[in-house]
PDB file of N, CA, C and O in Angstrom:
ATOM      1  N   MET A   1       0.857  -1.179   0.000  1.00  0.00           N
ATOM      2  CA  MET A   1       0.000   0.000   0.000  1.00  0.00           C
ATOM      3  C   MET A   1       0.900   1.238   0.000  1.00  0.00           C
ATOM      4  O   MET A   1       1.833   1.338   0.797  1.00  0.00           O
ATOM      5  N   ASP A   2       0.616   2.163  -0.887  1.00  0.00           N
ATOM      6  CA  ASP A   2       1.450   3.358  -0.945  1.00  0.00           C
ATOM      7  C   ASP A   2       1.010   4.396   0.085  1.00  0.00           C
ATOM      8  O   ASP A   2      -0.018   4.246   0.746  1.00  0.00           O
ATOM      9  N   ARG A   3       1.807   5.439   0.201  1.00  0.00           N
ATOM     10  CA  ARG A   3       1.590   6.484   1.206  1.00  0.00           C
ATOM     11  C   ARG A   3       0.233   7.166   1.060  1.00  0.00           C
ATOM     12  O   ARG A   3      -0.452   7.406   2.055  1.00  0.00           O
ATOM     13  N   ILE A   4      -0.153   7.476  -0.161  1.00  0.00           N
ATOM     14  CA  ILE A   4      -1.434   8.153  -0.406  1.00  0.00           C
ATOM     15  C   ILE A   4      -2.594   7.259   0.025  1.00  0.00           C
ATOM     16  O   ILE A   4      -3.517   7.713   0.701  1.00  0.00           O
ATOM     17  N   GLU A   5      -2.545   6.011  -0.360  1.00  0.00           N
ATOM     18  CA  GLU A   5      -3.618   5.080   0.001  1.00  0.00           C
ATOM     19  C   GLU A   5      -3.700   4.908   1.517  1.00  0.00           C
ATOM     20  O   GLU A   5      -4.793   4.797   2.071  1.00  0.00           O
ATOM     21  N   THR A   6      -2.561   4.888   2.180  1.00  0.00           N
ATOM     22  CA  THR A   6      -2.534   4.790   3.637  1.00  0.00           C
ATOM     23  C   THR A   6      -3.201   6.006   4.261  1.00  0.00           C
ATOM     24  O   THR A   6      -3.989   5.879   5.198  1.00  0.00           O
ATOM     25  N   LYS A   7      -2.880   7.187   3.737  1.00  0.00           N
ATOM     26  CA  LYS A   7      -3.493   8.432   4.248  1.00  0.00           C
ATOM     27  C   LYS A   7      -5.009   8.416   4.025  1.00  0.00           C
ATOM     28  O   LYS A   7      -5.773   8.785   4.917  1.00  0.00           O
ATOM     29  N   LEU A   8      -5.436   7.992   2.843  1.00  0.00           N
ATOM     30  CA  LEU A   8      -6.873   7.950   2.542  1.00  0.00           C
ATOM     31  C   LEU A   8      -7.599   6.963   3.456  1.00  0.00           C
ATOM     32  O   LEU A   8      -8.693   7.253   3.940  1.00  0.00           O
ATOM     33  N   ASN A   9      -6.997   5.808   3.691  1.00  0.00           N
ATOM     34  CA  ASN A   9      -7.612   4.822   4.584  1.00  0.00           C
ATOM     35  C   ASN A   9      -7.709   5.354   6.012  1.00  0.00           C
ATOM     36  O   ASN A   9      -8.715   5.149   6.691  1.00  0.00           O
ATOM     37  N   ALA A  10      -6.666   6.034   6.459  1.00  0.00           N
ATOM     38  CA  ALA A  10      -6.683   6.605   7.809  1.00  0.00           C
ATOM     39  C   ALA A  10      -7.756   7.681   7.930  1.00  0.00           C
ATOM     40  O   ALA A  10      -8.439   7.765   8.951  1.00  0.00           O
ATOM     41  N   LEU A  11      -7.907   8.497   6.905  1.00  0.00           N
ATOM     42  CA  LEU A  11      -8.947   9.537   6.920  1.00  0.00           C
ATOM     43  C   LEU A  11     -10.340   8.923   6.944  1.00  0.00           C
ATOM     44  O   LEU A  11     -11.227   9.405   7.648  1.00  0.00           O
ATOM     45  N   GLU A  12     -10.525   7.873   6.181  1.00  0.00           N
ATOM     46  CA  GLU A  12     -11.821   7.178   6.175  1.00  0.00           C
ATOM     47  C   GLU A  12     -12.122   6.623   7.566  1.00  0.00           C
ATOM     48  O   GLU A  12     -13.253   6.713   8.042  1.00  0.00           O
ATOM     49  N   ASP A  13     -11.114   6.053   8.211  1.00  0.00           N
ATOM     50  CA  ASP A  13     -11.270   5.529   9.568  1.00  0.00           C
ATOM     51  C   ASP A  13     -11.636   6.645  10.544  1.00  0.00           C
ATOM     52  O   ASP A  13     -12.541   6.484  11.363  1.00  0.00           O
ATOM     53  N   ILE A  14     -10.942   7.763  10.460  1.00  0.00           N
ATOM     54  CA  ILE A  14     -11.224   8.898  11.344  1.00  0.00           C
ATOM     55  C   ILE A  14     -12.648   9.394  11.126  1.00  0.00           C
ATOM     56  O   ILE A  14     -13.368   9.663  12.088  1.00  0.00           O
ATOM     57  N   LYS A  15     -13.051   9.513   9.878  1.00  0.00           N
ATOM     58  CA  LYS A  15     -14.394  10.006   9.571  1.00  0.00           C
ATOM     59  C   LYS A  15     -15.472   9.062  10.118  1.00  0.00           C
ATOM     60  O   LYS A  15     -16.438   9.509  10.737  1.00  0.00           O
ATOM     61  N   LEU A  16     -15.302   7.774   9.889  1.00  0.00           N
ATOM     62  CA  LEU A  16     -16.300   6.815  10.378  1.00  0.00           C
ATOM     63  C   LEU A  16     -16.377   6.814  11.902  1.00  0.00           C
ATOM     64  O   LEU A  16     -17.463   6.736  12.477  1.00  0.00           O
ATOM     65  N   ARG A  17     -15.227   6.902  12.543  1.00  0.00           N
ATOM     66  CA  ARG A  17     -15.219   6.959  14.009  1.00  0.00           C
ATOM     67  C   ARG A  17     -15.891   8.232  14.504  1.00  0.00           C
ATOM     68  O   ARG A  17     -16.634   8.201  15.485  1.00  0.00           O
ATOM     69  N   ALA A  18     -15.637   9.350  13.833  1.00  0.00           N
ATOM     70  CA  ALA A  18     -16.252  10.615  14.220  1.00  0.00           C
ATOM     71  C   ALA A  18     -17.775  10.548  14.092  1.00  0.00           C
ATOM     72  O   ALA A  18     -18.498  11.014  14.973  1.00  0.00           O
ATOM     73  N   LEU A  19     -18.251   9.976  13.007  1.00  0.00           N
ATOM     74  CA  LEU A  19     -19.696   9.861  12.819  1.00  0.00           C
ATOM     75  C   LEU A  19     -20.326   8.925  13.855  1.00  0.00           C
ATOM     76  O   LEU A  19     -21.440   9.168  14.320  1.00  0.00           O
ATOM     77  N   TYR A  20     -19.616   7.866  14.212  1.00  0.00           N
ATOM     78  CA  TYR A  20     -20.098   6.949  15.253  1.00  0.00           C
ATOM     79  C   TYR A  20     -20.134   7.668  16.601  1.00  0.00           C
ATOM     80  O   TYR A  20     -21.088   7.511  17.364  1.00  0.00           O
ATOM     81  N   ILE A  21     -19.113   8.446  16.892  1.00  0.00           N
ATOM     82  CA  ILE A  21     -19.073   9.218  18.134  1.00  0.00           C
ATOM     83  C   ILE A  21     -20.228  10.213  18.168  1.00  0.00           C
ATOM     84  O   ILE A  21     -20.869  10.391  19.204  1.00  0.00           O
ATOM     85  N   GLU A  22     -20.492  10.855  17.043  1.00  0.00           N
ATOM     86  CA  GLU A  22     -21.593  11.830  16.974  1.00  0.00           C
ATOM     87  C   GLU A  22     -22.910  11.171  17.375  1.00  0.00           C
ATOM     88  O   GLU A  22     -23.697  11.758  18.117  1.00  0.00           O
ATOM     89  N   LYS A  23     -23.150   9.963  16.891  1.00  0.00           N
ATOM     90  CA  LYS A  23     -24.381   9.237  17.255  1.00  0.00           C
ATOM     91  C   LYS A  23     -24.428   8.951  18.751  1.00  0.00           C
ATOM     92  O   LYS A  23     -25.476   9.066  19.386  1.00  0.00           O
ATOM     93  N   ARG A  24     -23.288   8.581  19.297  1.00  0.00           N
ATOM     94  CA  ARG A  24     -23.237   8.249  20.717  1.00  0.00           C
ATOM     95  C   ARG A  24     -23.452   9.470  21.610  1.00  0.00           C
ATOM     96  O   ARG A  24     -23.861   9.324  22.762  1.00  0.00           O
ATOM     97  N   PHE A  25     -23.185  10.662  21.099  1.00  0.00           N
ATOM     98  CA  PHE A  25     -23.435  11.887  21.862  1.00  0.00           C
ATOM     99  C   PHE A  25     -24.916  12.078  22.150  1.00  0.00           C
ATOM    100  O   PHE A  25     -25.276  12.837  23.050  1.00  0.00           O
ATOM    101  N   MET A  26     -25.763  11.414  21.414  1.00  0.00           N
ATOM    102  CA  MET A  26     -27.214  11.555  21.592  1.00  0.00           C
ATOM    103  C   MET A  26     -27.721  10.775  22.803  1.00  0.00           C
ATOM    104  O   MET A  26     -28.906  10.841  23.130  1.00  0.00           O
ATOM    105  N   SER A  27     -26.847  10.051  23.457  1.00  0.00           N
ATOM    106  CA  SER A  27     -27.228   9.265  24.632  1.00  0.00           C
ATOM    107  C   SER A  27     -27.633  10.190  25.777  1.00  0.00           C
ATOM    108  O   SER A  27     -27.097  11.289  25.920  1.00  0.00           O
ATOM    109  N   ASN A  28     -28.570   9.739  26.578  1.00  0.00           N
ATOM    110  CA  ASN A  28     -28.980  10.488  27.763  1.00  0.00           C
ATOM    111  C   ASN A  28     -28.167  10.100  28.988  1.00  0.00           C
ATOM    112  O   ASN A  28     -28.402  10.612  30.082  1.00  0.00           O
ATOM    113  N   ASP A  29     -27.209   9.194  28.804  1.00  0.00           N
ATOM    114  CA  ASP A  29     -26.389   8.704  29.894  1.00  0.00           C
ATOM    115  C   ASP A  29     -25.170   9.623  30.069  1.00  0.00           C
ATOM    116  O   ASP A  29     -24.331   9.707  29.173  1.00  0.00           O
ATOM    117  N   PRO A  30     -25.067  10.312  31.220  1.00  0.00           N
ATOM    118  CA  PRO A  30     -23.942  11.236  31.428  1.00  0.00           C
ATOM    119  C   PRO A  30     -22.577  10.550  31.370  1.00  0.00           C
ATOM    120  O   PRO A  30     -21.610  11.144  30.894  1.00  0.00           O
ATOM    121  N   GLU A  31     -22.488   9.321  31.842  1.00  0.00           N
ATOM    122  CA  GLU A  31     -21.217   8.599  31.783  1.00  0.00           C
ATOM    123  C   GLU A  31     -20.810   8.328  30.337  1.00  0.00           C
ATOM    124  O   GLU A  31     -19.642   8.454  29.970  1.00  0.00           O
ATOM    125  N   GLU A  32     -21.786   7.957  29.533  1.00  0.00           N
ATOM    126  CA  GLU A  32     -21.520   7.710  28.104  1.00  0.00           C
ATOM    127  C   GLU A  32     -21.046   8.998  27.431  1.00  0.00           C
ATOM    128  O   GLU A  32     -20.115   8.979  26.626  1.00  0.00           O
ATOM    129  N   THR A  33     -21.688  10.105  27.763  1.00  0.00           N
ATOM    130  CA  THR A  33     -21.320  11.392  27.175  1.00  0.00           C
ATOM    131  C   THR A  33     -19.880  11.759  27.534  1.00  0.00           C
ATOM    132  O   THR A  33     -19.131  12.230  26.679  1.00  0.00           O
ATOM    133  N   MET A  34     -19.491  11.547  28.786  1.00  0.00           N
ATOM    134  CA  MET A  34     -18.119  11.847  29.200  1.00  0.00           C
ATOM    135  C   MET A  34     -17.118  10.954  28.475  1.00  0.00           C
ATOM    136  O   MET A  34     -16.064  11.420  28.041  1.00  0.00           O
ATOM    137  N   LEU A  35     -17.445   9.690  28.346  1.00  0.00           N
ATOM    138  CA  LEU A  35     -16.584   8.748  27.650  1.00  0.00           C
ATOM    139  C   LEU A  35     -16.410   9.154  26.190  1.00  0.00           C
ATOM    140  O   LEU A  35     -15.302   9.135  25.654  1.00  0.00           O
ATOM    141  N   VAL A  36     -17.511   9.517  25.564  1.00  0.00           N
ATOM    142  CA  VAL A  36     -17.495   9.908  24.152  1.00  0.00           C
ATOM    143  C   VAL A  36     -16.696  11.200  23.957  1.00  0.00           C
ATOM    144  O   VAL A  36     -15.988  11.341  22.960  1.00  0.00           O
ATOM    145  N   GLU A  37     -16.798  12.135  24.889  1.00  0.00           N
ATOM    146  CA  GLU A  37     -16.023  13.374  24.783  1.00  0.00           C
ATOM    147  C   GLU A  37     -14.528  13.073  24.751  1.00  0.00           C
ATOM    148  O   GLU A  37     -13.780  13.671  23.978  1.00  0.00           O
ATOM    149  N   GLY A  38     -14.103  12.144  25.595  1.00  0.00           N
ATOM    150  CA  GLY A  38     -12.694  11.747  25.603  1.00  0.00           C
ATOM    151  C   GLY A  38     -12.279  11.096  24.304  1.00  0.00           C
ATOM    152  O   GLY A  38     -11.190  11.360  23.794  1.00  0.00           O
ATOM    153  N   GLU A  39     -13.142  10.243  23.760  1.00  0.00           N
ATOM    154  CA  GLU A  39     -12.854   9.581  22.489  1.00  0.00           C
ATOM    155  C   GLU A  39     -12.759  10.598  21.347  1.00  0.00           C
ATOM    156  O   GLU A  39     -11.902  10.483  20.470  1.00  0.00           O
ATOM    157  N   LEU A  40     -13.644  11.585  21.371  1.00  0.00           N
ATOM    158  CA  LEU A  40     -13.632  12.609  20.332  1.00  0.00           C
ATOM    159  C   LEU A  40     -12.343  13.432  20.411  1.00  0.00           C
ATOM    160  O   LEU A  40     -11.723  13.721  19.388  1.00  0.00           O
ATOM    161  N   THR A  41     -11.953  13.801  21.607  1.00  0.00           N
ATOM    162  CA  THR A  41     -10.715  14.563  21.783  1.00  0.00           C
ATOM    163  C   THR A  41      -9.516  13.770  21.269  1.00  0.00           C
ATOM    164  O   THR A  41      -8.654  14.321  20.585  1.00  0.00           O
ATOM    165  N   ALA A  42      -9.460  12.484  21.595  1.00  0.00           N
ATOM    166  CA  ALA A  42      -8.361  11.634  21.121  1.00  0.00           C
ATOM    167  C   ALA A  42      -8.368  11.541  19.598  1.00  0.00           C
ATOM    168  O   ALA A  42      -7.308  11.555  18.971  1.00  0.00           O
ATOM    169  N   LEU A  43      -9.543  11.448  19.005  1.00  0.00           N
ATOM    170  CA  LEU A  43      -9.654  11.364  17.545  1.00  0.00           C
ATOM    171  C   LEU A  43      -9.228  12.676  16.888  1.00  0.00           C
ATOM    172  O   LEU A  43      -8.539  12.670  15.869  1.00  0.00           O
ATOM    173  N   GLN A  44      -9.636  13.787  17.467  1.00  0.00           N
ATOM    174  CA  GLN A  44      -9.231  15.093  16.944  1.00  0.00           C
ATOM    175  C   GLN A  44      -7.712  15.260  17.039  1.00  0.00           C
ATOM    176  O   GLN A  44      -7.077  15.767  16.114  1.00  0.00           O
ATOM    177  N   ASP A  45      -7.140  14.833  18.161  1.00  0.00           N
ATOM    178  CA  ASP A  45      -5.682  14.900  18.325  1.00  0.00           C
ATOM    179  C   ASP A  45      -4.981  14.042  17.285  1.00  0.00           C
ATOM    180  O   ASP A  45      -3.978  14.451  16.701  1.00  0.00           O
ATOM    181  N   ARG A  46      -5.519  12.845  17.059  1.00  0.00           N
ATOM    182  CA  ARG A  46      -4.941  11.945  16.048  1.00  0.00           C
ATOM    183  C   ARG A  46      -4.953  12.605  14.678  1.00  0.00           C
ATOM    184  O   ARG A  46      -3.950  12.590  13.965  1.00  0.00           O
ATOM    185  N   PHE A  47      -6.091  13.182  14.316  1.00  0.00           N
ATOM    186  CA  PHE A  47      -6.220  13.838  13.021  1.00  0.00           C
ATOM    187  C   PHE A  47      -5.200  14.970  12.882  1.00  0.00           C
ATOM    188  O   PHE A  47      -4.491  15.052  11.879  1.00  0.00           O
ATOM    189  N   CYS A  48      -5.130  15.834  13.882  1.00  0.00           N
ATOM    190  CA  CYS A  48      -4.213  16.977  13.814  1.00  0.00           C
ATOM    191  C   CYS A  48      -2.757  16.519  13.778  1.00  0.00           C
ATOM    192  O   CYS A  48      -1.927  17.142  13.116  1.00  0.00           O
ATOM    193  N   ASP A  49      -2.444  15.442  14.481  1.00  0.00           N
ATOM    194  CA  ASP A  49      -1.077  14.933  14.501  1.00  0.00           C
ATOM    195  C   ASP A  49      -0.706  14.281  13.167  1.00  0.00           C
ATOM    196  O   ASP A  49       0.358  14.555  12.613  1.00  0.00           O
ATOM    197  N   GLU A  50      -1.580  13.426  12.662  1.00  0.00           N
ATOM    198  CA  GLU A  50      -1.275  12.701  11.425  1.00  0.00           C
ATOM    199  C   GLU A  50      -1.255  13.604  10.191  1.00  0.00           C
ATOM    200  O   GLU A  50      -0.594  13.287   9.202  1.00  0.00           O
ATOM    201  N   TYR A  51      -1.968  14.714  10.242  1.00  0.00           N
ATOM    202  CA  TYR A  51      -2.076  15.595   9.072  1.00  0.00           C
ATOM    203  C   TYR A  51      -1.512  16.978   9.369  1.00  0.00           C
ATOM    204  O   TYR A  51      -1.957  17.978   8.807  1.00  0.00           O
ATOM    205  N   ARG A  52      -0.527  17.019  10.261  1.00  0.00           N
ATOM    206  CA  ARG A  52       0.073  18.296  10.663  1.00  0.00           C
ATOM    207  C   ARG A  52       0.815  18.978   9.529  1.00  0.00           C
ATOM    208  O   ARG A  52       1.190  20.145   9.650  1.00  0.00           O
ATOM    209  N   ASP A  53       1.034  18.265   8.421  1.00  0.00           N
ATOM    210  CA  ASP A  53       1.709  18.884   7.284  1.00  0.00           C
ATOM    211  C   ASP A  53       0.873  19.986   6.641  1.00  0.00           C
ATOM    212  O   ASP A  53       1.420  20.836   5.939  1.00  0.00           O
ATOM    213  N   PHE A  54      -0.426  19.989   6.864  1.00  0.00           N
ATOM    214  CA  PHE A  54      -1.220  21.103   6.349  1.00  0.00           C
ATOM    215  C   PHE A  54      -2.308  21.583   7.303  1.00  0.00           C
ATOM    216  O   PHE A  54      -3.086  22.468   6.947  1.00  0.00           O
ATOM    217  N   ILE A  55      -2.381  21.019   8.505  1.00  0.00           N
ATOM    218  CA  ILE A  55      -3.317  21.526   9.514  1.00  0.00           C
ATOM    219  C   ILE A  55      -2.573  22.577  10.331  1.00  0.00           C
ATOM    220  O   ILE A  55      -1.673  22.251  11.106  1.00  0.00           O
ATOM    221  N   THR A  56      -2.949  23.823  10.155  1.00  0.00           N
ATOM    222  CA  THR A  56      -2.307  24.926  10.860  1.00  0.00           C
ATOM    223  C   THR A  56      -2.821  24.989  12.303  1.00  0.00           C
ATOM    224  O   THR A  56      -3.861  24.404  12.607  1.00  0.00           O
ATOM    225  N   PRO A  57      -2.115  25.683  13.189  1.00  0.00           N
ATOM    226  CA  PRO A  57      -2.606  25.822  14.570  1.00  0.00           C
ATOM    227  C   PRO A  57      -4.034  26.402  14.666  1.00  0.00           C
ATOM    228  O   PRO A  57      -4.828  25.910  15.468  1.00  0.00           O
ATOM    229  N   PRO A  58      -4.381  27.431  13.872  1.00  0.00           N
ATOM    230  CA  PRO A  58      -5.773  27.902  13.930  1.00  0.00           C
ATOM    231  C   PRO A  58      -6.783  26.829  13.488  1.00  0.00           C
ATOM    232  O   PRO A  58      -7.875  26.731  14.047  1.00  0.00           O
ATOM    233  N   MET A  59      -6.407  26.030  12.484  1.00  0.00           N
ATOM    234  CA  MET A  59      -7.289  24.948  12.051  1.00  0.00           C
ATOM    235  C   MET A  59      -7.438  23.911  13.157  1.00  0.00           C
ATOM    236  O   MET A  59      -8.537  23.411  13.394  1.00  0.00           O
ATOM    237  N   ALA A  60      -6.350  23.588  13.830  1.00  0.00           N
ATOM    238  CA  ALA A  60      -6.393  22.608  14.914  1.00  0.00           C
ATOM    239  C   ALA A  60      -7.314  23.087  16.033  1.00  0.00           C
ATOM    240  O   ALA A  60      -8.063  22.298  16.608  1.00  0.00           O
ATOM    241  N   ARG A  61      -7.255  24.383  16.337  1.00  0.00           N
ATOM    242  CA  ARG A  61      -8.155  24.931  17.365  1.00  0.00           C
ATOM    243  C   ARG A  61      -9.613  24.850  16.898  1.00  0.00           C
ATOM    244  O   ARG A  61     -10.505  24.546  17.690  1.00  0.00           O
ATOM    245  N   ALA A  62      -9.849  25.119  15.626  1.00  0.00           N
ATOM    246  CA  ALA A  62     -11.211  25.059  15.084  1.00  0.00           C
ATOM    247  C   ALA A  62     -11.755  23.637  15.127  1.00  0.00           C
ATOM    248  O   ALA A  62     -12.939  23.430  15.395  1.00  0.00           O
ATOM    249  N   VAL A  63     -10.892  22.656  14.865  1.00  0.00           N
ATOM    250  CA  VAL A  63     -11.292  21.244  14.919  1.00  0.00           C
ATOM    251  C   VAL A  63     -11.828  20.903  16.301  1.00  0.00           C
ATOM    252  O   VAL A  63     -12.803  20.164  16.435  1.00  0.00           O
ATOM    253  N   LYS A  64     -11.180  21.449  17.332  1.00  0.00           N
ATOM    254  CA  LYS A  64     -11.558  21.134  18.714  1.00  0.00           C
ATOM    255  C   LYS A  64     -12.811  21.884  19.168  1.00  0.00           C
ATOM    256  O   LYS A  64     -13.483  21.466  20.111  1.00  0.00           O
ATOM    257  N   LYS A  65     -13.119  22.985  18.495  1.00  0.00           N
ATOM    258  CA  LYS A  65     -14.269  23.798  18.910  1.00  0.00           C
ATOM    259  C   LYS A  65     -15.570  23.407  18.227  1.00  0.00           C
ATOM    260  O   LYS A  65     -16.649  23.578  18.795  1.00  0.00           O
ATOM    261  N   ASP A  66     -15.471  22.882  17.010  1.00  0.00           N
ATOM    262  CA  ASP A  66     -16.693  22.667  16.235  1.00  0.00           C
ATOM    263  C   ASP A  66     -16.626  21.337  15.492  1.00  0.00           C
ATOM    264  O   ASP A  66     -15.717  21.109  14.693  1.00  0.00           O
ATOM    265  N   PHE A  67     -17.591  20.464  15.759  1.00  0.00           N
ATOM    266  CA  PHE A  67     -17.622  19.143  15.140  1.00  0.00           C
ATOM    267  C   PHE A  67     -17.781  19.233  13.625  1.00  0.00           C
ATOM    268  O   PHE A  67     -17.148  18.470  12.895  1.00  0.00           O
ATOM    269  N   ASN A  68     -18.603  20.140  13.148  1.00  0.00           N
ATOM    270  CA  ASN A  68     -18.799  20.271  11.700  1.00  0.00           C
ATOM    271  C   ASN A  68     -17.527  20.729  10.989  1.00  0.00           C
ATOM    272  O   ASN A  68     -17.249  20.310   9.865  1.00  0.00           O
ATOM    273  N   THR A  69     -16.763  21.586  11.647  1.00  0.00           N
ATOM    274  CA  THR A  69     -15.477  22.000  11.095  1.00  0.00           C
ATOM    275  C   THR A  69     -14.536  20.804  11.023  1.00  0.00           C
ATOM    276  O   THR A  69     -13.807  20.636  10.045  1.00  0.00           O
ATOM    277  N   PHE A  70     -14.556  19.973  12.065  1.00  0.00           N
ATOM    278  CA  PHE A  70     -13.756  18.754  12.093  1.00  0.00           C
ATOM    279  C   PHE A  70     -14.088  17.880  10.885  1.00  0.00           C
ATOM    280  O   PHE A  70     -13.186  17.435  10.176  1.00  0.00           O
ATOM    281  N   LEU A  71     -15.366  17.634  10.649  1.00  0.00           N
ATOM    282  CA  LEU A  71     -15.772  16.818   9.502  1.00  0.00           C
ATOM    283  C   LEU A  71     -15.378  17.469   8.173  1.00  0.00           C
ATOM    284  O   LEU A  71     -14.942  16.784   7.248  1.00  0.00           O
ATOM    285  N   ALA A  72     -15.531  18.781   8.086  1.00  0.00           N
ATOM    286  CA  ALA A  72     -15.188  19.485   6.847  1.00  0.00           C
ATOM    287  C   ALA A  72     -13.689  19.372   6.555  1.00  0.00           C
ATOM    288  O   ALA A  72     -13.293  19.198   5.402  1.00  0.00           O
ATOM    289  N   LEU A  73     -12.864  19.469   7.587  1.00  0.00           N
ATOM    290  CA  LEU A  73     -11.424  19.358   7.373  1.00  0.00           C
ATOM    291  C   LEU A  73     -11.009  17.927   7.038  1.00  0.00           C
ATOM    292  O   LEU A  73     -10.047  17.717   6.299  1.00  0.00           O
ATOM    293  N   ILE A  74     -11.721  16.956   7.570  1.00  0.00           N
ATOM    294  CA  ILE A  74     -11.470  15.567   7.177  1.00  0.00           C
ATOM    295  C   ILE A  74     -11.739  15.421   5.678  1.00  0.00           C
ATOM    296  O   ILE A  74     -10.938  14.834   4.951  1.00  0.00           O
ATOM    297  N   GLU A  75     -12.861  15.953   5.231  1.00  0.00           N
ATOM    298  CA  GLU A  75     -13.208  15.886   3.797  1.00  0.00           C
ATOM    299  C   GLU A  75     -12.181  16.624   2.950  1.00  0.00           C
ATOM    300  O   GLU A  75     -11.792  16.150   1.882  1.00  0.00           O
ATOM    301  N   TRP A  76     -11.746  17.775   3.423  1.00  0.00           N
ATOM    302  CA  TRP A  76     -10.755  18.571   2.702  1.00  0.00           C
ATOM    303  C   TRP A  76      -9.456  17.782   2.557  1.00  0.00           C
ATOM    304  O   TRP A  76      -8.871  17.733   1.476  1.00  0.00           O
ATOM    305  N   ALA A  77      -9.011  17.168   3.644  1.00  0.00           N
ATOM    306  CA  ALA A  77      -7.792  16.359   3.605  1.00  0.00           C
ATOM    307  C   ALA A  77      -7.971  15.165   2.675  1.00  0.00           C
ATOM    308  O   ALA A  77      -7.062  14.818   1.920  1.00  0.00           O
ATOM    309  N   PHE A  78      -9.146  14.538   2.729  1.00  0.00           N
ATOM    310  CA  PHE A  78      -9.420  13.400   1.850  1.00  0.00           C
ATOM    311  C   PHE A  78      -9.322  13.824   0.381  1.00  0.00           C
ATOM    312  O   PHE A  78      -8.682  13.150  -0.426  1.00  0.00           O
ATOM    313  N   ASP A  79      -9.959  14.941   0.047  1.00  0.00           N
ATOM    314  CA  ASP A  79      -9.909  15.442  -1.332  1.00  0.00           C
ATOM    315  C   ASP A  79      -8.472  15.762  -1.747  1.00  0.00           C
ATOM    316  O   ASP A  79      -8.065  15.468  -2.871  1.00  0.00           O
ATOM    317  N   TYR A  80      -7.714  16.362  -0.839  1.00  0.00           N
ATOM    318  CA  TYR A  80      -6.314  16.703  -1.106  1.00  0.00           C
ATOM    319  C   TYR A  80      -5.514  15.453  -1.470  1.00  0.00           C
ATOM    320  O   TYR A  80      -4.809  15.434  -2.479  1.00  0.00           O
ATOM    321  N   TYR A  81      -5.624  14.418  -0.649  1.00  0.00           N
ATOM    322  CA  TYR A  81      -4.853  13.202  -0.910  1.00  0.00           C
ATOM    323  C   TYR A  81      -5.397  12.423  -2.102  1.00  0.00           C
ATOM    324  O   TYR A  81      -4.639  11.766  -2.816  1.00  0.00           O
ATOM    325  N   LYS A  82      -6.685  12.495  -2.314  1.00  0.00           N
ATOM    326  CA  LYS A  82      -7.276  11.826  -3.479  1.00  0.00           C
ATOM    327  C   LYS A  82      -6.714  12.433  -4.769  1.00  0.00           C
ATOM    328  O   LYS A  82      -6.345  11.709  -5.693  1.00  0.00           O
ATOM    329  N   LYS A  83      -6.653  13.760  -4.823  1.00  0.00           N
ATOM    330  CA  LYS A  83      -6.099  14.443  -6.009  1.00  0.00           C
ATOM    331  C   LYS A  83      -4.616  14.160  -6.152  1.00  0.00           C
ATOM    332  O   LYS A  83      -4.107  14.029  -7.265  1.00  0.00           O
ATOM    333  N   ALA A  84      -3.914  14.065  -5.013  1.00  0.00           N
ATOM    334  CA  ALA A  84      -2.477  13.789  -5.052  1.00  0.00           C
ATOM    335  C   ALA A  84      -2.198  12.390  -5.605  1.00  0.00           C
ATOM    336  O   ALA A  84      -1.137  12.138  -6.178  1.00  0.00           O
ATOM    337  N   GLY A  85      -3.156  11.494  -5.428  1.00  0.00           N
ATOM    338  CA  GLY A  85      -2.988  10.130  -5.902  1.00  0.00           C
ATOM    339  C   GLY A  85      -3.372   9.926  -7.346  1.00  0.00           C
ATOM    340  O   GLY A  85      -3.044   8.895  -7.933  1.00  0.00           O
ATOM    341  N   ASP A  86      -4.062  10.888  -7.934  1.00  0.00           N
ATOM    342  CA  ASP A  86      -4.500  10.764  -9.340  1.00  0.00           C
ATOM    343  C   ASP A  86      -3.377  10.963 -10.311  1.00  0.00           C
ATOM    344  O   ASP A  86      -3.587  10.890 -11.521  1.00  0.00           O
TER     345      ASP A  86
END
């Protein structure tokens, strides 16, 4: 597997995990919500670390503040690597 394909697979994994976490946030269980918050933070950190070659510090802060921004940047990174692989 080449570098681009590895990056695309990792982005797909991050996106699917983020969407699964989003669903779990709908729980009425406070313990579940706390657990999910930790998982989301770890996922956001992973994304910012693995894609630090183009995620600027302001973007990293935006990822942590807004879930929709997080998803949008995942898509942006996916498109970037997809084009790089063409």
